[in-house]
C-alpha positions in Angstrom: 119.7 46.6 114.5 121.0 45.7 111.0 124.2 47.3 109.9 123.8 49.2 106.6 126.2 47.1 104.5 125.5 49.3 101.5 127.0 52.3 103.3 130.2 50.5 104.2 133.3 50.7 102.1 134.4 47.9 99.9 136.4 45.0 101.4 139.4 46.3 103.2 143.0 45.2 103.4 143.1 43.0 106.5 146.4 44.8 107.4 144.4 48.0 107.8 142.1 46.5 110.5 144.8 46.9 113.1 145.1 50.6 112.2 141.4 51.0 112.4 141.2 49.4 115.9 144.1 51.7 117.0 142.1 54.7 115.6 139.0 53.7 117.5 141.1 53.6 120.7 142.8 56.9 119.8 139.4 58.6 119.5 138.5 57.5 123.0 141.6 59.1 124.3 140.9 62.1 122.0 137.4 62.6 123.5 138.9 62.6 127.0 141.5 65.2 125.9 138.7 67.2 124.2 136.7 67.3 127.5 139.8 68.5 129.4 140.4 71.2 126.8 136.8 72.4 127.0 137.2 72.6 130.8 140.4 74.7 130.3 138.6 77.0 127.9 135.8 77.6 130.3 138.3 78.1 133.1 140.1 80.8 131.0 136.8 82.5 130.3 135.4 82.4 133.8 138.2 82.2 136.3 141.3 83.5 134.5 140.0 86.4 132.6 142.7 87.5 130.2 145.0 84.5 130.8 144.2 82.0 128.0 146.5 79.3 126.9 148.7 81.0 124.1 148.3 77.9 121.9 144.5 78.4 121.8 145.0 81.9 120.3 147.1 80.8 117.4 145.7 80.5 113.8 146.8 76.8 113.8 145.4 76.1 117.3 143.5 73.0 115.9 146.9 71.4 115.1 148.3 72.2 118.6 145.8 70.5 120.8 146.3 66.8 121.8 143.4 65.7 119.6 144.7 67.7 116.7 148.2 66.3 117.0 146.7 62.9 116.3 144.0 64.0 113.9 146.5 65.6 111.4 149.2 62.9 111.8 150.0 60.1 109.4 148.3 57.7 111.9 144.9 58.8 110.5 145.7 58.0 106.8 143.5 54.9 106.9 140.5 57.0 107.9 140.7 59.5 105.0 138.4 57.4 102.7 135.5 58.0 105.1 133.3 61.1 104.7 132.8 61.2 108.4 136.5 61.7 109.0 136.5 64.8 106.9 133.4 66.0 108.8 135.4 65.5 112.1 138.2 67.6 110.6 135.9 70.4 109.5 134.1 70.6 112.9 137.4 70.4 114.8 138.7 73.4 112.9 135.5 75.4 113.2 135.4 74.7 117.0 138.9 76.0 117.4 138.1 79.1 115.3 135.1 79.9 117.5 137.1 79.3 120.7 139.9 81.6 119.4 137.4 84.3 118.7 135.9 84.4 122.2 139.2 83.8 124.0 140.7 86.8 122.2 137.8 88.9 123.3 138.4 87.7 126.8 142.1 88.6 126.5 141.1 92.1 125.3 138.6 92.5 128.2 135.7 92.7 125.6 132.2 91.4 126.2 131.4 88.1 124.7 128.0 88.0 123.0 125.6 85.2 124.1 125.3 83.9 120.5 129.1 83.7 120.2 129.4 81.6 123.3 126.4 79.5 122.2 128.0 78.9 118.8 131.2 77.7 120.4 129.5 75.3 122.8 127.2 74.0 120.1 130.2 73.4 117.8 132.1 71.6 120.6 129.1 69.3 121.1 128.7 68.7 117.4 132.4 67.8 117.1 132.2 65.2 119.9 129.1 63.7 118.3 130.8 63.5 114.9 133.8 61.7 116.5 131.4 59.2 118.1 129.7 58.7 114.8 133.0 58.0 113.1 133.8 55.5 115.8 130.5 53.7 115.4 130.9 53.5 111.6 134.4 52.1 112.0 133.3 49.5 114.6 130.4 48.5 112.3 132.8 48.0 109.5 135.4 45.9 111.3 132.6 43.8 113.0 131.5 42.5 109.6 135.0 41.9 108.2 137.0 38.6 108.4 140.2 40.1 109.8 142.5 37.4 108.3 141.4 37.7 104.7 139.6 41.0 104.5 136.5 39.3 103.1 133.1 40.0 104.5 131.9 37.6 107.2 128.7 35.5 107.1 126.7 38.2 108.9 127.5 40.6 106.2 126.9 38.0 103.6 123.3 37.4 104.5 122.6 41.1 104.9 124.1 41.9 101.5 122.6 39.0 99.6 119.1 39.7 100.9 119.6 43.3 99.7 120.8 42.0 96.4 117.7 39.7 96.2 115.4 42.8 96.7 117.3 44.7 94.0 116.8 41.7 91.7 113.1 41.7 92.2 112.9 45.5 91.4 115.2 45.6 88.4 114.8 42.1 86.9 118.6 42.1 86.5 120.7 39.0 87.1 123.0 38.0 89.9 125.1 34.9 90.2 126.7 33.3 93.3 129.8 31.2 93.4 131.1 29.0 96.2 134.8 28.4 96.3 136.7 25.8 98.3 140.5 25.7 98.3 141.6 22.2 97.3 143.4 20.0 99.9 143.7 22.9 102.3 144.0 20.5 105.3 147.1 19.0 103.7 148.6 22.5 103.5 148.0 23.0 107.3 149.4 19.6 108.1 152.5 19.9 106.0 153.4 23.5 106.4 151.6 24.6 109.6 148.7 26.9 110.3 150.8 30.1 109.9 151.4 29.1 106.2 147.8 28.1 106.0 146.7 31.6 107.1 149.1 33.1 104.6 147.6 31.0 101.8 144.0 32.0 102.7 145.0 35.7 102.7 146.9 35.4 99.4 144.1 33.5 97.6 141.5 36.0 98.6 143.8 38.9 97.6 144.2 37.2 94.2 140.5 36.6 93.8 139.7 40.2 94.8 142.2 41.5 92.2 140.7 39.2 89.5 137.0 40.2 90.1 135.3 43.5 89.5 135.4 46.2 92.1 131.7 45.8 92.9 131.8 42.0 93.2 131.9 40.9 96.8 133.7 38.1 98.6 132.4 36.5 101.8 134.1 34.0 104.1 131.6 31.2 104.4 133.7 29.0 106.7 137.2 27.6 107.0 138.6 27.6 103.4 135.2 28.1 101.8 134.3 31.5 100.3 131.2 32.8 98.5 131.4 35.3 95.6 128.5 37.5 94.7 128.6 38.7 91.0 125.8 41.3 90.4 124.5 41.8 86.8 126.1 38.6 85.6 124.3 35.7 84.0 125.3 32.2 84.8 127.1 31.5 81.5 129.1 34.7 81.8 129.9 33.9 85.4 131.2 30.5 84.3 133.6 32.2 81.9 134.8 34.6 84.6 135.3 31.9 87.3 136.9 29.4 84.9 139.5 32.0 84.0 140.1 32.7 87.7 140.3 29.0 88.4 143.1 28.5 85.8 145.0 31.6 86.8 144.9 30.7 90.5 146.6 27.4 89.8 149.5 29.3 88.2 149.8 31.9 91.0 152.9 31.3 93.2 152.3 32.1 96.9 155.6 33.1 98.5 156.4 31.3 101.8 158.5 32.5 104.7 161.4 30.1 103.8 161.8 31.8 100.4 160.0 29.0 98.5 156.6 29.3 96.9 153.4 27.3 97.0 150.7 26.9 94.3 147.1 25.9 95.2 144.0 25.2 93.2 140.4 25.6 94.1 137.0 24.1 93.2 134.0 26.3 92.3 130.2 25.9 92.3 128.0 28.4 90.5 124.2 29.1 90.9 122.1 31.9 89.5 119.9 33.8 91.9 116.2 33.5 91.0 113.2 35.6 92.0 111.3 32.4 93.0 114.1 31.0 95.1 115.4 32.2 98.5 118.9 33.4 99.1 119.5 30.3 101.3 118.3 28.1 98.4 120.7 29.7 96.0 123.6 29.3 98.4 122.7 25.7 98.8 122.6 25.2 95.0 126.0 26.8 94.7 127.3 24.5 97.5 125.8 21.4 95.6 127.6 22.5 92.4 130.8 22.9 94.4 130.5 19.3 95.7 130.0 18.1 92.1 133.2 20.0 91.1 135.1 18.3 93.9 133.7 14.9 92.9 134.8 15.4 89.3 138.4 15.8 90.4 138.7 19.4 91.9 140.3 22.4 90.3 137.3 23.0 88.1 134.0 24.9 87.8 130.5 23.3 87.9 127.1 25.0 87.5 123.7 24.1 89.0 120.6 24.5 86.9 117.1 23.4 87.6 118.1 21.2 90.5 120.6 19.3 88.4 124.3 19.7 88.3 125.7 20.4 84.9 129.4 20.0 84.4 130.8 22.6 82.1 
């Protein structure tokens, strides 16, 4: 089943992926706590008539349960950008409000109407399903993210680019791809170690993300190679954008753990997506243009037009 890339958020900070994984695990624990709580509510209604947990009768009962203590804590800050998270919050509060209503009736020895009990159980089920939906959405997101750099991975790349190709056919708009390779990256690993190499990759992609538009996308193609997708940009305009990025990247100091800084350069190959060419062909053209940029001395931008490399 294809993951709906268009429904995912933009590329995320790789530091946030740890928090997301922790949230997924916390929701598993939360579901277990939720099922225990449901059992306790039923026990209060059936076996302990008039002896409910006092916390369940409070107006802020949703904040007092174990799931609520996590849900409303700073630990969930990373989830607040997702609509499904707010739906979980809403259903959680409604569930506790319905539970409070029937538990108070039980405390006062009043009859509980069938529809009141049904509303509570339905809401409890809806809440659990919404939590599972949020978990699935988060797992889908982190499974298409390169956790080191925060760029999309190759699976996401092909899904998104084929979607972009379909949009191109419908709208007749333009789209340009750019392949980037960090120059002499092996030398960085050899001289400074892989920890510094990872730091360089993360810093370079952070710089590129800040330099491009919000709706441009970055994909880790492999190793130190990355692909940029620039929707609604003609090749000549893309060349201007990427040349500016190329120059500024060379001036960007990357801080090292020893207090020093390191500057890197990159080579870029550009190809425009065409209606009569496949996504794979366009990627290959961008890759050929990148090889030409490296052959011409690196730290530069080359374009590919009509099967011929043009050095600009």
